[in-house]
All heavy atoms as a GROMACS GRO file, in nm:
protein
  625
    1MET      N    1   1.901  -1.248  -2.406
    1MET     CA    2   1.867  -1.182  -2.280
    1MET      C    3   1.810  -1.044  -2.312
    1MET      O    4   1.869  -0.968  -2.389
    1MET     CB    5   1.994  -1.168  -2.196
    1MET     CG    6   1.969  -1.122  -2.057
    1MET     SD    7   2.118  -1.154  -1.960
    1MET     CE    8   2.091  -1.039  -1.830
    2PRO      N    9   1.694  -1.009  -2.254
    2PRO     CA   10   1.633  -0.880  -2.284
    2PRO      C   11   1.713  -0.764  -2.226
    2PRO      O   12   1.782  -0.778  -2.124
    2PRO     CB   13   1.495  -0.889  -2.219
    2PRO     CG   14   1.510  -0.993  -2.114
    2PRO     CD   15   1.613  -1.088  -2.162
    3LYS      N   16   1.704  -0.650  -2.293
    3LYS     CA   17   1.774  -0.531  -2.246
    3LYS      C   18   1.693  -0.464  -2.136
    3LYS      O   19   1.570  -0.455  -2.145
    3LYS     CB   20   1.794  -0.434  -2.362
    3LYS     CG   21   1.883  -0.488  -2.470
    3LYS     CD   22   1.903  -0.390  -2.580
    3LYS     CE   23   1.994  -0.447  -2.687
    3LYS     NZ   24   2.019  -0.354  -2.794
    4ARG      N   25   1.762  -0.418  -2.033
    4ARG     CA   26   1.693  -0.351  -1.923
    4ARG      C   27   1.649  -0.211  -1.967
    4ARG      O   28   1.718  -0.144  -2.042
    4ARG     CB   29   1.785  -0.338  -1.802
    4ARG     CG   30   1.814  -0.471  -1.736
    4ARG     CD   31   1.897  -0.453  -1.614
    4ARG     NE   32   2.032  -0.409  -1.653
    4ARG     CZ   33   2.123  -0.366  -1.566
    4ARG    NH1   34   2.096  -0.359  -1.439
    4ARG    NH2   35   2.243  -0.330  -1.608
    5ILE      N   36   1.535  -0.168  -1.916
    5ILE     CA   37   1.485  -0.033  -1.940
    5ILE      C   38   1.463   0.031  -1.804
    5ILE      O   39   1.397  -0.026  -1.717
    5ILE     CB   40   1.354  -0.034  -2.021
    5ILE    CG1   41   1.381  -0.089  -2.160
    5ILE    CG2   42   1.295   0.106  -2.028
    5ILE    CD1   43   1.259  -0.099  -2.248
    6LEU      N   44   1.522   0.150  -1.784
    6LEU     CA   45   1.509   0.223  -1.659
    6LEU      C   46   1.446   0.359  -1.687
    6LEU      O   47   1.457   0.413  -1.796
    6LEU     CB   48   1.646   0.244  -1.595
    6LEU     CG   49   1.726   0.119  -1.560
    6LEU    CD1   50   1.864   0.159  -1.508
    6LEU    CD2   51   1.653   0.034  -1.460
    7GLN      N   52   1.379   0.414  -1.585
    7GLN     CA   53   1.316   0.546  -1.597
    7GLN      C   54   1.379   0.638  -1.495
    7GLN      O   55   1.400   0.599  -1.380
    7GLN     CB   56   1.166   0.535  -1.574
    7GLN     CG   57   1.093   0.666  -1.589
    7GLN     CD   58   0.943   0.649  -1.579
    7GLN    OE1   59   0.893   0.538  -1.588
    7GLN    NE2   60   0.874   0.758  -1.561
    8GLY      N   61   1.409   0.762  -1.538
    8GLY     CA   62   1.470   0.856  -1.446
    8GLY      C   63   1.457   0.998  -1.493
    8GLY      O   64   1.394   1.027  -1.595
    9VAL      N   65   1.520   1.089  -1.418
    9VAL     CA   66   1.513   1.231  -1.445
    9VAL      C   67   1.649   1.280  -1.494
    9VAL      O   68   1.752   1.244  -1.436
    9VAL     CB   69   1.472   1.308  -1.318
    9VAL    CG1   70   1.469   1.458  -1.342
    9VAL    CG2   71   1.337   1.260  -1.268
   10VAL      N   72   1.649   1.363  -1.597
   10VAL     CA   73   1.773   1.417  -1.652
   10VAL      C   74   1.828   1.522  -1.555
   10VAL      O   75   1.757   1.615  -1.517
   10VAL     CB   76   1.750   1.480  -1.791
   10VAL    CG1   77   1.876   1.544  -1.843
   10VAL    CG2   78   1.699   1.376  -1.887
   11VAL      N   79   1.954   1.505  -1.512
   11VAL     CA   80   2.017   1.600  -1.420
   11VAL      C   81   2.125   1.683  -1.489
   11VAL      O   82   2.167   1.785  -1.435
   11VAL     CB   83   2.075   1.530  -1.296
   11VAL    CG1   84   1.964   1.472  -1.211
   11VAL    CG2   85   2.174   1.422  -1.333
   12SER      N   86   2.168   1.642  -1.608
   12SER     CA   87   2.269   1.720  -1.682
   12SER      C   88   2.256   1.691  -1.830
   12SER      O   89   2.235   1.577  -1.871
   12SER     CB   90   2.409   1.684  -1.634
   12SER     OG   91   2.505   1.748  -1.713
   13ASP      N   92   2.270   1.797  -1.910
   13ASP     CA   93   2.271   1.781  -2.056
   13ASP      C   94   2.387   1.859  -2.117
   13ASP      O   95   2.381   1.905  -2.230
   13ASP     CB   96   2.138   1.826  -2.117
   13ASP     CG   97   2.107   1.972  -2.089
   13ASP    OD1   98   2.182   2.036  -2.012
   13ASP    OD2   99   2.008   2.022  -2.144
   14LYS      N  100   2.496   1.872  -2.042
   14LYS     CA  101   2.611   1.952  -2.085
   14LYS      C  102   2.692   1.886  -2.196
   14LYS      O  103   2.748   1.954  -2.280
   14LYS     CB  104   2.705   1.979  -1.966
   14LYS     CG  105   2.639   2.048  -1.850
   14LYS     CD  106   2.624   2.194  -1.877
   14LYS     CE  107   2.576   2.262  -1.749
   14LYS     NZ  108   2.501   2.383  -1.776
   15GLY      N  109   2.700   1.754  -2.195
   15GLY     CA  110   2.784   1.685  -2.293
   15GLY      C  111   2.722   1.683  -2.432
   15GLY      O  112   2.600   1.693  -2.447
   16ALA      N  113   2.804   1.669  -2.533
   16ALA     CA  114   2.756   1.658  -2.670
   16ALA      C  115   2.696   1.518  -2.689
   16ALA      O  116   2.765   1.418  -2.673
   16ALA     CB  117   2.870   1.681  -2.767
   17LYS      N  118   2.568   1.514  -2.723
   17LYS     CA  119   2.495   1.388  -2.745
   17LYS      C  120   2.494   1.298  -2.621
   17LYS      O  121   2.485   1.176  -2.632
   17LYS     CB  122   2.551   1.312  -2.865
   17LYS     CG  123   2.537   1.387  -2.996
   17LYS     CD  124   2.579   1.301  -3.111
   17LYS     CE  125   2.562   1.377  -3.241
   17LYS     NZ  126   2.596   1.295  -3.356
   18THR      N  127   2.504   1.357  -2.502
   18THR     CA  128   2.504   1.281  -2.378
   18THR      C  129   2.415   1.348  -2.275
   18THR      O  130   2.415   1.470  -2.264
   18THR     CB  131   2.647   1.271  -2.320
   18THR    OG1  132   2.732   1.213  -2.418
   18THR    CG2  133   2.649   1.187  -2.194
   19VAL      N  134   2.338   1.269  -2.203
   19VAL     CA  135   2.262   1.318  -2.089
   19VAL      C  136   2.296   1.231  -1.969
   19VAL      O  137   2.329   1.113  -1.983
   19VAL     CB  138   2.109   1.318  -2.113
   19VAL    CG1  139   2.070   1.420  -2.216
   19VAL    CG2  140   2.061   1.180  -2.154
   20VAL      N  141   2.289   1.290  -1.850
   20VAL     CA  142   2.310   1.216  -1.727
   20VAL      C  143   2.172   1.200  -1.661
   20VAL      O  144   2.102   1.299  -1.638
   20VAL     CB  145   2.408   1.288  -1.632
   20VAL    CG1  146   2.426   1.208  -1.505
   20VAL    CG2  147   2.541   1.310  -1.701
   21VAL      N  148   2.134   1.076  -1.634
   21VAL     CA  149   2.001   1.045  -1.583
   21VAL      C  150   2.013   0.989  -1.442
   21VAL      O  151   2.092   0.897  -1.418
   21VAL     CB  152   1.932   0.942  -1.675
   21VAL    CG1  153   1.791   0.913  -1.627
   21VAL    CG2  154   1.930   0.989  -1.818
   22LYS      N  155   1.934   1.045  -1.349
   22LYS     CA  156   1.931   0.994  -1.212
   22LYS      C  157   1.812   0.900  -1.199
   22LYS      O  158   1.698   0.939  -1.221
   22LYS     CB  159   1.918   1.108  -1.112
   22LYS     CG  160   1.924   1.061  -0.968
   22LYS     CD  161   1.934   1.177  -0.872
   22LYS     CE  162   1.797   1.204  -0.818
   22LYS     NZ  163   1.797   1.304  -0.711
   23VAL      N  164   1.841   0.773  -1.165
   23VAL     CA  165   1.739   0.670  -1.150
   23VAL      C  166   1.728   0.636  -1.002
   23VAL      O  167   1.828   0.601  -0.939
   23VAL     CB  168   1.774   0.544  -1.232
   23VAL    CG1  169   1.672   0.435  -1.208
   23VAL    CG2  170   1.785   0.578  -1.379
   24GLU      N  171   1.606   0.649  -0.946
   24GLU     CA  172   1.584   0.615  -0.806
   24GLU      C  173   1.515   0.480  -0.796
   24GLU      O  174   1.432   0.446  -0.878
   24GLU     CB  175   1.496   0.721  -0.739
   24GLU     CG  176   1.570   0.845  -0.702
   24GLU     CD  177   1.494   0.932  -0.603
   24GLU    OE1  178   1.376   0.903  -0.576
   24GLU    OE2  179   1.554   1.028  -0.554
   25ARG      N  180   1.552   0.406  -0.693
   25ARG     CA  181   1.486   0.278  -0.666
   25ARG      C  182   1.453   0.273  -0.517
   25ARG      O  183   1.522   0.335  -0.436
   25ARG     CB  184   1.573   0.160  -0.706
   25ARG     CG  185   1.700   0.146  -0.625
   25ARG     CD  186   1.787   0.031  -0.675
   25ARG     NE  187   1.904   0.015  -0.590
   25ARG     CZ  188   1.912  -0.074  -0.491
   25ARG    NH1  189   1.811  -0.154  -0.465
   25ARG    NH2  190   2.023  -0.081  -0.418
   26THR      N  191   1.348   0.203  -0.485
   26THR     CA  192   1.310   0.186  -0.344
   26THR      C  193   1.308   0.037  -0.314
   26THR      O  194   1.274  -0.046  -0.399
   26THR     CB  195   1.171   0.245  -0.315
   26THR    OG1  196   1.075   0.181  -0.398
   26THR    CG2  197   1.169   0.395  -0.340
   27PHE      N  198   1.347   0.004  -0.191
   27PHE     CA  199   1.345  -0.135  -0.149
   27PHE      C  200   1.324  -0.140   0.002
   27PHE      O  201   1.340  -0.040   0.072
   27PHE     CB  202   1.475  -0.208  -0.188
   27PHE     CG  203   1.599  -0.151  -0.125
   27PHE    CD1  204   1.650  -0.206  -0.007
   27PHE    CD2  205   1.666  -0.043  -0.180
   27PHE    CE1  206   1.764  -0.154   0.052
   27PHE    CE2  207   1.780   0.008  -0.122
   27PHE     CZ  208   1.829  -0.047  -0.006
   28LEU      N  209   1.287  -0.254   0.051
   28LEU     CA  210   1.263  -0.273   0.193
   28LEU      C  211   1.393  -0.319   0.259
   28LEU      O  212   1.456  -0.415   0.214
   28LEU     CB  213   1.154  -0.379   0.211
   28LEU     CG  214   1.082  -0.383   0.344
   28LEU    CD1  215   1.010  -0.251   0.369
   28LEU    CD2  216   0.984  -0.498   0.348
   29HIS      N  217   1.434  -0.248   0.363
   29HIS     CA  218   1.556  -0.284   0.434
   29HIS      C  219   1.537  -0.422   0.496
   29HIS      O  220   1.436  -0.448   0.562
   29HIS     CB  221   1.588  -0.181   0.542
   29HIS     CG  222   1.723  -0.196   0.602
   29HIS    ND1  223   1.751  -0.291   0.699
   29HIS    CD2  224   1.839  -0.131   0.579
   29HIS    CE1  225   1.879  -0.282   0.734
   29HIS    NE2  226   1.935  -0.186   0.662
   30PRO      N  227   1.631  -0.514   0.478
   30PRO     CA  228   1.610  -0.652   0.523
   30PRO      C  229   1.595  -0.667   0.674
   30PRO      O  230   1.522  -0.755   0.720
   30PRO     CB  231   1.735  -0.726   0.473
   30PRO     CG  232   1.832  -0.623   0.432
   30PRO     CD  233   1.757  -0.496   0.408
   31LEU      N  234   1.662  -0.583   0.752
   31LEU     CA  235   1.656  -0.597   0.897
   31LEU      C  236   1.554  -0.501   0.960
   31LEU      O  237   1.473  -0.541   1.044
   31LEU     CB  238   1.795  -0.572   0.957
   31LEU     CG  239   1.807  -0.585   1.109
   31LEU    CD1  240   1.774  -0.728   1.152
   31LEU    CD2  241   1.947  -0.548   1.154
   32LEU      N  242   1.557  -0.376   0.918
   32LEU     CA  243   1.473  -0.274   0.980
   32LEU      C  244   1.331  -0.269   0.924
   32LEU      O  245   1.244  -0.204   0.982
   32LEU     CB  246   1.538  -0.137   0.962
   32LEU     CG  247   1.678  -0.123   1.021
   32LEU    CD1  248   1.733   0.016   0.992
   32LEU    CD2  249   1.677  -0.149   1.170
   33ARG      N  250   1.307  -0.334   0.810
   33ARG     CA  251   1.176  -0.335   0.745
   33ARG      C  252   1.126  -0.194   0.716
   33ARG      O  253   1.008  -0.162   0.731
   33ARG     CB  254   1.072  -0.409   0.830
   33ARG     CG  255   1.104  -0.555   0.852
   33ARG     CD  256   1.085  -0.629   0.722
   33ARG     NE  257   1.114  -0.770   0.740
   33ARG     CZ  258   1.179  -0.843   0.652
   33ARG    NH1  259   1.221  -0.789   0.541
   33ARG    NH2  260   1.202  -0.968   0.673
   34LYS      N  261   1.217  -0.108   0.675
   34LYS     CA  262   1.185   0.030   0.642
   34LYS      C  263   1.212   0.052   0.494
   34LYS      O  264   1.308  -0.005   0.439
   34LYS     CB  265   1.271   0.124   0.726
   34LYS     CG  266   1.249   0.270   0.702
   34LYS     CD  267   1.338   0.353   0.791
   34LYS     CE  268   1.319   0.500   0.763
   34LYS     NZ  269   1.404   0.584   0.849
   35THR      N  270   1.130   0.131   0.428
   35THR     CA  271   1.152   0.160   0.286
   35THR      C  272   1.270   0.254   0.272
   35THR      O  273   1.275   0.359   0.334
   35THR     CB  274   1.026   0.222   0.224
   35THR    OG1  275   0.916   0.134   0.242
   35THR    CG2  276   1.047   0.247   0.076
   36VAL      N  277   1.366   0.215   0.187
   36VAL     CA  278   1.489   0.291   0.166
   36VAL      C  279   1.494   0.336   0.020
   36VAL      O  280   1.461   0.257  -0.070
   36VAL     CB  281   1.613   0.206   0.199
   36VAL    CG1  282   1.740   0.287   0.184
   36VAL    CG2  283   1.603   0.148   0.338
   37ARG      N  284   1.534   0.462  -0.003
   37ARG     CA  285   1.550   0.512  -0.139
   37ARG      C  286   1.697   0.523  -0.172
   37ARG      O  287   1.777   0.576  -0.096
   37ARG     CB  288   1.487   0.650  -0.154
   37ARG     CG  289   1.339   0.649  -0.151
   37ARG     CD  290   1.277   0.781  -0.188
   37ARG     NE  291   1.364   0.896  -0.176
   37ARG     CZ  292   1.326   1.019  -0.200
   37ARG    NH1  293   1.203   1.044  -0.237
   37ARG    NH2  294   1.410   1.120  -0.188
   38ARG      N  295   1.735   0.472  -0.288
   38ARG     CA  296   1.872   0.483  -0.338
   38ARG      C  297   1.866   0.536  -0.481
   38ARG      O  298   1.775   0.503  -0.557
   38ARG     CB  299   1.942   0.347  -0.338
   38ARG     CG  300   1.972   0.292  -0.201
   38ARG     CD  301   2.091   0.364  -0.140
   38ARG     NE  302   2.125   0.308  -0.011
   38ARG     CZ  303   2.097   0.365   0.106
   38ARG    NH1  304   2.032   0.479   0.110
   38ARG    NH2  305   2.133   0.308   0.218
   39SER      N  306   1.965   0.614  -0.519
   39SER     CA  307   1.968   0.666  -0.655
   39SER      C  308   2.105   0.640  -0.717
   39SER      O  309   2.205   0.624  -0.647
   39SER     CB  310   1.937   0.815  -0.658
   39SER     OG  311   2.035   0.887  -0.589
   40LYS      N  312   2.107   0.637  -0.849
   40LYS     CA  313   2.229   0.614  -0.923
   40LYS      C  314   2.222   0.696  -1.051
   40LYS      O  315   2.114   0.716  -1.107
   40LYS     CB  316   2.244   0.466  -0.956
   40LYS     CG  317   2.378   0.427  -1.013
   40LYS     CD  318   2.392   0.276  -1.021
   40LYS     CE  319   2.527   0.241  -1.083
   40LYS     NZ  320   2.544   0.096  -1.095
   41ARG      N  321   2.337   0.744  -1.098
   41ARG     CA  322   2.343   0.826  -1.218
   41ARG      C  323   2.399   0.744  -1.334
   41ARG      O  324   2.500   0.676  -1.319
   41ARG     CB  325   2.429   0.950  -1.194
   41ARG     CG  326   2.366   1.048  -1.097
   41ARG     CD  327   2.466   1.147  -1.043
   41ARG     NE  328   2.557   1.199  -1.143
   41ARG     CZ  329   2.567   1.327  -1.177
   41ARG    NH1  330   2.492   1.417  -1.119
   41ARG    NH2  331   2.654   1.367  -1.268
   42TYR      N  332   2.333   0.754  -1.449
   42TYR     CA  333   2.376   0.684  -1.569
   42TYR      C  334   2.401   0.784  -1.680
   42TYR      O  335   2.323   0.878  -1.698
   42TYR     CB  336   2.268   0.585  -1.616
   42TYR     CG  337   2.241   0.472  -1.520
   42TYR    CD1  338   2.139   0.480  -1.426
   42TYR    CD2  339   2.317   0.356  -1.524
   42TYR    CE1  340   2.113   0.377  -1.339
   42TYR    CE2  341   2.292   0.251  -1.436
   42TYR     CZ  342   2.189   0.263  -1.344
   42TYR     OH  343   2.165   0.161  -1.257
   43HIS      N  344   2.508   0.765  -1.757
   43HIS     CA  345   2.534   0.845  -1.876
   43HIS      C  346   2.466   0.774  -1.993
   43HIS      O  347   2.489   0.655  -2.016
   43HIS     CB  348   2.684   0.856  -1.902
   43HIS     CG  349   2.756   0.938  -1.800
   43HIS    ND1  350   2.804   1.064  -1.827
   43HIS    CD2  351   2.785   0.915  -1.670
   43HIS    CE1  352   2.861   1.113  -1.719
   43HIS    NE2  353   2.851   1.023  -1.621
   44ALA      N  354   2.382   0.849  -2.066
   44ALA     CA  355   2.306   0.789  -2.176
   44ALA      C  356   2.330   0.866  -2.305
   44ALA      O  357   2.347   0.989  -2.304
   44ALA     CB  358   2.158   0.788  -2.142
   45HIS      N  359   2.328   0.794  -2.416
   45HIS     CA  360   2.347   0.854  -2.549
   45HIS      C  361   2.217   0.917  -2.595
   45HIS      O  362   2.111   0.855  -2.591
   45HIS     CB  363   2.392   0.747  -2.648
   45HIS     CG  364   2.421   0.801  -2.784
   45HIS    ND1  365   2.528   0.882  -2.810
   45HIS    CD2  366   2.356   0.784  -2.902
   45HIS    CE1  367   2.529   0.914  -2.938
   45HIS    NE2  368   2.425   0.856  -2.996
   46ASN      N  369   2.225   1.043  -2.639
   46ASN     CA  370   2.109   1.119  -2.685
   46ASN      C  371   2.144   1.176  -2.822
   46ASN      O  372   2.205   1.282  -2.831
   46ASN     CB  373   2.077   1.229  -2.583
   46ASN     CG  374   1.966   1.318  -2.628
   46ASN    OD1  375   1.884   1.280  -2.710
   46ASN    ND2  376   1.963   1.439  -2.577
   47GLU      N  377   2.105   1.108  -2.927
   47GLU     CA  378   2.145   1.147  -3.063
   47GLU      C  379   2.089   1.283  -3.104
   47GLU      O  380   2.157   1.363  -3.168
   47GLU     CB  381   2.099   1.040  -3.163
   47GLU     CG  382   2.151   1.059  -3.303
   47GLU     CD  383   2.301   1.040  -3.315
   47GLU    OE1  384   2.357   0.951  -3.249
   47GLU    OE2  385   2.363   1.117  -3.391
   48THR      N  386   1.964   1.313  -3.066
   48THR     CA  387   1.898   1.435  -3.115
   48THR      C  388   1.929   1.558  -3.031
   48THR      O  389   1.909   1.670  -3.078
   48THR     CB  390   1.746   1.416  -3.118
   48THR    OG1  391   1.702   1.386  -2.985
   48THR    CG2  392   1.707   1.303  -3.211
   49SER      N  393   1.975   1.543  -2.910
   49SER     CA  394   2.008   1.655  -2.820
   49SER      C  395   1.890   1.748  -2.795
   49SER      O  396   1.907   1.867  -2.779
   49SER     CB  397   2.127   1.736  -2.875
   49SER     OG  398   2.240   1.654  -2.886
   50THR      N  399   1.768   1.692  -2.790
   50THR     CA  400   1.649   1.774  -2.763
   50THR      C  401   1.604   1.763  -2.618
   50THR      O  402   1.513   1.834  -2.577
   50THR     CB  403   1.532   1.731  -2.854
   50THR    OG1  404   1.507   1.591  -2.832
   50THR    CG2  405   1.564   1.754  -3.000
   51ILE      N  406   1.666   1.677  -2.541
   51ILE     CA  407   1.626   1.654  -2.402
   51ILE      C  408   1.691   1.757  -2.312
   51ILE      O  409   1.809   1.787  -2.325
   51ILE     CB  410   1.663   1.511  -2.360
   51ILE    CG1  411   1.587   1.411  -2.447
   51ILE    CG2  412   1.631   1.489  -2.213
   51ILE    CD1  413   1.630   1.270  -2.429
   52LYS      N  414   1.614   1.811  -2.218
   52LYS     CA  415   1.663   1.915  -2.128
   52LYS      C  416   1.660   1.866  -1.984
   52LYS      O  417   1.597   1.765  -1.952
   52LYS     CB  418   1.576   2.041  -2.140
   52LYS     CG  419   1.575   2.101  -2.279
   52LYS     CD  420   1.714   2.141  -2.322
   52LYS     CE  421   1.719   2.190  -2.465
   52LYS     NZ  422   1.851   2.187  -2.522
   53VAL      N  423   1.727   1.939  -1.895
   53VAL     CA  424   1.731   1.906  -1.752
   53VAL      C  425   1.590   1.908  -1.696
   53VAL      O  426   1.511   1.998  -1.725
   53VAL     CB  427   1.822   2.005  -1.677
   53VAL    CG1  428   1.816   1.981  -1.527
   53VAL    CG2  429   1.964   1.995  -1.727
   54GLY      N  430   1.556   1.806  -1.616
   54GLY     CA  431   1.424   1.798  -1.554
   54GLY      C  432   1.329   1.706  -1.626
   54GLY      O  433   1.224   1.669  -1.572
   55ASP      N  434   1.359   1.668  -1.750
   55ASP     CA  435   1.273   1.578  -1.826
   55ASP      C  436   1.279   1.438  -1.768
   55ASP      O  437   1.384   1.392  -1.723
   55ASP     CB  438   1.314   1.572  -1.974
   55ASP     CG  439   1.286   1.700  -2.049
   55ASP    OD1  440   1.215   1.786  -1.994
   55ASP    OD2  441   1.335   1.713  -2.163
   56THR      N  442   1.165   1.368  -1.770
   56THR     CA  443   1.160   1.228  -1.731
   56THR      C  444   1.171   1.144  -1.857
   56THR      O  445   1.093   1.161  -1.950
   56THR     CB  446   1.028   1.197  -1.658
   56THR    OG1  447   1.019   1.280  -1.543
   56THR    CG2  448   1.024   1.050  -1.615
   57ILE      N  449   1.271   1.055  -1.860
   57ILE     CA  450   1.296   0.975  -1.980
   57ILE      C  451   1.316   0.829  -1.943
   57ILE      O  452   1.335   0.795  -1.826
   57ILE     CB  453   1.419   1.026  -2.059
   57ILE    CG1  454   1.546   1.013  -1.975
   57ILE    CG2  455   1.399   1.168  -2.105
   57ILE    CD1  456   1.673   1.038  -2.055
   58GLN      N  457   1.314   0.744  -2.045
   58GLN     CA  458   1.347   0.603  -2.030
   58GLN      C  459   1.477   0.577  -2.104
   58GLN      O  460   1.497   0.628  -2.214
   58GLN     CB  461   1.236   0.515  -2.084
   58GLN     CG  462   1.112   0.515  -1.999
   58GLN     CD  463   1.010   0.415  -2.049
   58GLN    OE1  464   1.013   0.373  -2.165
   58GLN    NE2  465   0.919   0.377  -1.962
   59ILE      N  466   1.564   0.496  -2.042
   59ILE     CA  467   1.690   0.459  -2.106
   59ILE      C  468   1.699   0.307  -2.116
   59ILE      O  469   1.637   0.236  -2.036
   59ILE     CB  470   1.812   0.517  -2.030
   59ILE    CG1  471   1.812   0.471  -1.884
   59ILE    CG2  472   1.814   0.668  -2.039
   59ILE    CD1  473   1.935   0.516  -1.806
   60GLN      N  474   1.774   0.260  -2.214
   60GLN     CA  475   1.786   0.117  -2.241
   60GLN      C  476   1.933   0.080  -2.255
   60GLN      O  477   2.013   0.159  -2.305
   60GLN     CB  478   1.711   0.085  -2.370
   60GLN     CG  479   1.727  -0.056  -2.419
   60GLN     CD  480   1.651  -0.079  -2.548
   60GLN    OE1  481   1.559  -0.007  -2.580
   60GLN    NE2  482   1.692  -0.178  -2.622
   61GLU      N  483   1.967  -0.038  -2.211
   61GLU     CA  484   2.104  -0.088  -2.224
   61GLU      C  485   2.143  -0.096  -2.371
   61GLU      O  486   2.059  -0.124  -2.457
   61GLU     CB  487   2.114  -0.229  -2.166
   61GLU     CG  488   2.130  -0.236  -2.019
   61GLU     CD  489   2.148  -0.379  -1.972
   61GLU    OE1  490   2.072  -0.466  -2.016
   61GLU    OE2  491   2.239  -0.402  -1.892
   62CYS      N  492   2.272  -0.074  -2.398
   62CYS     CA  493   2.322  -0.087  -2.535
   62CYS      C  494   2.470  -0.125  -2.528
   62CYS      O  495   2.529  -0.130  -2.421
   62CYS     CB  496   2.302   0.042  -2.614
   62CYS     SG  497   2.399   0.180  -2.554
   63ALA      N  498   2.527  -0.147  -2.643
   63ALA     CA  499   2.671  -0.174  -2.650
   63ALA      C  500   2.746  -0.047  -2.610
   63ALA      O  501   2.696   0.063  -2.630
   63ALA     CB  502   2.708  -0.215  -2.792
   64PRO      N  503   2.865  -0.060  -2.553
   64PRO     CA  504   2.940   0.058  -2.511
   64PRO      C  505   2.964   0.157  -2.626
   64PRO      O  506   3.009   0.119  -2.733
   64PRO     CB  507   3.072   0.001  -2.461
   64PRO     CG  508   3.042  -0.140  -2.425
   64PRO     CD  509   2.936  -0.183  -2.519
   65LYS      N  510   2.931   0.284  -2.600
   65LYS     CA  511   2.952   0.389  -2.700
   65LYS      C  512   3.072   0.475  -2.665
   65LYS      O  513   3.127   0.541  -2.751
   65LYS     CB  514   2.827   0.475  -2.712
   65LYS     CG  515   2.706   0.397  -2.763
   65LYS     CD  516   2.592   0.486  -2.798
   65LYS     CE  517   2.472   0.407  -2.843
   65LYS     NZ  518   2.486   0.342  -2.970
   66SER      N  519   3.111   0.476  -2.538
   66SER     CA  520   3.230   0.549  -2.494
   66SER      C  521   3.270   0.491  -2.359
   66SER      O  522   3.218   0.389  -2.316
   66SER     CB  523   3.202   0.699  -2.483
   66SER     OG  524   3.116   0.725  -2.376
   67LYS      N  525   3.363   0.559  -2.291
   67LYS     CA  526   3.413   0.509  -2.163
   67LYS      C  527   3.301   0.493  -2.060
   67LYS      O  528   3.298   0.395  -1.986
   67LYS     CB  529   3.519   0.605  -2.110
   67LYS     CG  530   3.576   0.566  -1.976
   67LYS     CD  531   3.678   0.668  -1.929
   67LYS     CE  532   3.726   0.636  -1.790
   67LYS     NZ  533   3.819   0.738  -1.741
   68LEU      N  534   3.208   0.587  -2.056
   68LEU     CA  535   3.102   0.585  -1.954
   68LEU      C  536   2.964   0.550  -2.008
   68LEU      O  537   2.878   0.508  -1.932
   68LEU     CB  538   3.094   0.722  -1.885
   68LEU     CG  539   3.215   0.765  -1.804
   68LEU    CD1  540   3.197   0.907  -1.753
   68LEU    CD2  541   3.239   0.670  -1.688
   69LYS      N  542   2.942   0.566  -2.138
   69LYS     CA  543   2.807   0.547  -2.193
   69LYS      C  544   2.780   0.402  -2.230
   69LYS      O  545   2.837   0.349  -2.324
   69LYS     CB  546   2.787   0.637  -2.316
   69LYS     CG  547   2.773   0.782  -2.281
   69LYS     CD  548   2.711   0.863  -2.394
   69LYS     CE  549   2.804   0.881  -2.510
   69LYS     NZ  550   2.749   0.972  -2.612
   70ARG      N  551   2.687   0.341  -2.155
   70ARG     CA  552   2.640   0.205  -2.181
   70ARG      C  553   2.489   0.203  -2.197
   70ARG      O  554   2.427   0.096  -2.198
   70ARG     CB  555   2.674   0.112  -2.064
   70ARG     CG  556   2.811   0.046  -2.054
   70ARG     CD  557   2.921   0.115  -2.112
   70ARG     NE  558   3.050   0.049  -2.087
   70ARG     CZ  559   3.163   0.108  -2.113
   70ARG    NH1  560   3.163   0.230  -2.162
   70ARG    NH2  561   3.276   0.048  -2.092
   71TRP      N  562   2.426   0.319  -2.205
   71TRP     CA  563   2.280   0.332  -2.213
   71TRP      C  564   2.245   0.429  -2.324
   71TRP      O  565   2.325   0.514  -2.361
   71TRP     CB  566   2.224   0.384  -2.080
   71TRP     CG  567   2.248   0.291  -1.966
   71TRP    CD1  568   2.362   0.280  -1.892
   71TRP    CD2  569   2.159   0.194  -1.914
   71TRP    NE1  570   2.348   0.182  -1.797
   71TRP    CE2  571   2.224   0.127  -1.808
   71TRP    CE3  572   2.029   0.155  -1.945
   71TRP    CZ2  573   2.163   0.026  -1.734
   71TRP    CZ3  574   1.969   0.055  -1.872
   71TRP    CH2  575   2.035  -0.009  -1.768
   72GLU      N  576   2.123   0.416  -2.378
   72GLU     CA  577   2.075   0.508  -2.480
   72GLU      C  578   1.931   0.547  -2.448
   72GLU      O  579   1.856   0.470  -2.389
   72GLU     CB  580   2.085   0.448  -2.620
   72GLU     CG  581   2.008   0.320  -2.639
   72GLU     CD  582   2.042   0.249  -2.769
   72GLU    OE1  583   2.124   0.301  -2.847
   72GLU    OE2  584   1.986   0.141  -2.793
   73VAL      N  585   1.893   0.667  -2.489
   73VAL     CA  586   1.758   0.719  -2.465
   73VAL      C  587   1.659   0.646  -2.553
   73VAL      O  588   1.682   0.629  -2.672
   73VAL     CB  589   1.754   0.870  -2.491
   73VAL    CG1  590   1.613   0.923  -2.477
   73VAL    CG2  591   1.848   0.944  -2.396
   74VAL      N  592   1.547   0.602  -2.492
   74VAL     CA  593   1.443   0.532  -2.566
   74VAL      C  594   1.326   0.626  -2.592
   74VAL      O  595   1.288   0.651  -2.706
   74VAL     CB  596   1.393   0.407  -2.491
   74VAL    CG1  597   1.283   0.338  -2.568
   74VAL    CG2  598   1.507   0.312  -2.466
   75THR      N  599   1.266   0.680  -2.485
   75THR     CA  600   1.150   0.767  -2.500
   75THR      C  601   1.162   0.887  -2.408
   75THR      O  602   1.228   0.882  -2.303
   75THR     CB  603   1.019   0.695  -2.464
   75THR    OG1  604   1.027   0.648  -2.330
   75THR    CG2  605   0.991   0.581  -2.557
   76THR      N  606   1.096   0.994  -2.448
   76THR     CA  607   1.088   1.114  -2.366
   76THR      C  608   0.943   1.131  -2.323
   76THR      O  609   0.853   1.123  -2.407
   76THR     CB  610   1.132   1.238  -2.448
   76THR    OG1  611   1.262   1.213  -2.500
   76THR    CG2  612   1.134   1.361  -2.361
   77GLU      N  613   0.922   1.156  -2.195
   77GLU     CA  614   0.786   1.168  -2.144
   77GLU      C  615   0.749   1.310  -2.106
   77GLU      O  616   0.638   1.337  -2.064
   77GLU     CB  617   0.767   1.076  -2.024
   77GLU     CG  618   0.784   0.930  -2.060
   77GLU     CD  619   0.777   0.838  -1.943
   77GLU    OE1  620   0.750   0.887  -1.832
   77GLU    OE2  621   0.799   0.718  -1.961
   78GLY      N  622   0.843   1.404  -2.116
   78GLY     CA  623   0.809   1.543  -2.090
   78GLY      C  624   0.881   1.610  -1.983
   78GLY      O  625   0.949   1.590  -1.902
   0.00000   0.00000   0.00000
């Protein structure tokens, strides 16, 4: 099964080797037929610690690294 890749914005880089990424998704409401935005925060492993708040990055699923970290940073886009 392929690993999921998500794109989002870094909202926190306080943890050691950890970043918190906010991923937004849009979908059409089934009854109202209106576009709805929902966001979710993911804790991702960042080995190099070069990513800062506000950066847009891609994260990928991985084996659990800690209690909350199930994702790792793949690429940084700036």
